[in-house]
C-alpha positions in Angstrom: 22.1 -14.9 86.8 18.7 -13.4 86.7 15.9 -15.9 86.0 12.5 -15.4 84.4 10.8 -18.1 86.5 8.0 -16.6 88.7 9.1 -16.1 92.3 6.6 -16.8 95.0 7.3 -14.4 98.0 5.8 -15.4 101.4 5.9 -12.9 104.2 5.6 -14.9 107.5 3.4 -14.0 110.5 4.7 -12.2 113.5 5.8 -15.5 115.3 6.7 -17.3 112.1 9.8 -17.9 110.0 10.8 -20.0 106.9 10.5 -23.0 109.2 6.9 -22.5 110.0 4.6 -25.3 108.8 2.8 -23.1 106.4 6.0 -21.8 104.9 7.3 -25.3 104.3 3.9 -26.2 102.7 4.2 -23.3 100.3 7.8 -24.4 99.5 6.4 -27.8 98.4 3.7 -26.0 96.4 6.3 -23.8 94.6 8.7 -26.7 94.0 5.9 -28.9 92.5 5.0 -26.0 90.1 8.6 -25.0 89.1 8.4 -21.7 90.9 11.1 -19.9 92.7 10.3 -19.3 96.4 11.6 -17.0 99.1 10.5 -16.3 102.7 12.2 -13.1 103.9 12.8 -13.0 107.7 11.8 -9.8 109.3 14.1 -8.2 111.9 14.3 -10.4 114.9 12.5 -13.3 113.4 15.4 -15.4 112.0 16.6 -16.7 115.3 19.4 -14.1 115.4 19.3 -11.0 117.6 18.4 -7.8 115.8 21.3 -5.4 116.3 19.7 -2.8 113.9 18.4 0.6 115.1 14.8 -0.5 114.6 12.6 -3.5 115.1 10.0 -5.0 112.8 6.3 -4.5 113.5 3.2 -5.7 111.6 2.6 -2.3 109.9 6.2 -1.9 108.7 5.4 -1.4 105.0 8.7 0.3 104.4 10.6 -2.9 105.3 8.3 -4.9 103.0 8.8 -2.3 100.2 12.6 -2.5 100.6 12.5 -6.3 100.4 10.4 -6.3 97.3 12.6 -3.7 95.6 15.7 -5.9 96.3 14.0 -8.9 94.9 12.9 -7.1 91.8 16.5 -5.9 91.2 17.7 -9.6 91.4 14.8 -11.4 89.7 13.7 -10.8 86.1 10.5 -12.9 86.4 7.2 -11.8 88.1 6.9 -11.7 91.8 3.8 -13.6 93.1 
């Protein structure tokens, strides 16, 4: 179900992923404080090939907006 716990959202760097050292450090930070935590993988950054019609780029605010909208639909608490 939908939870009211704050959700920490980390967008990784262009060469990063949820396995980056800084992403894992933020996971520890969130866990220690009882926060939810998510690191969305941008297109082509998850270790799987991107078969979509477009690639991610650093100015892709539409992709970030889409991700945040999906998270807001699924999470009742604040996004940090």
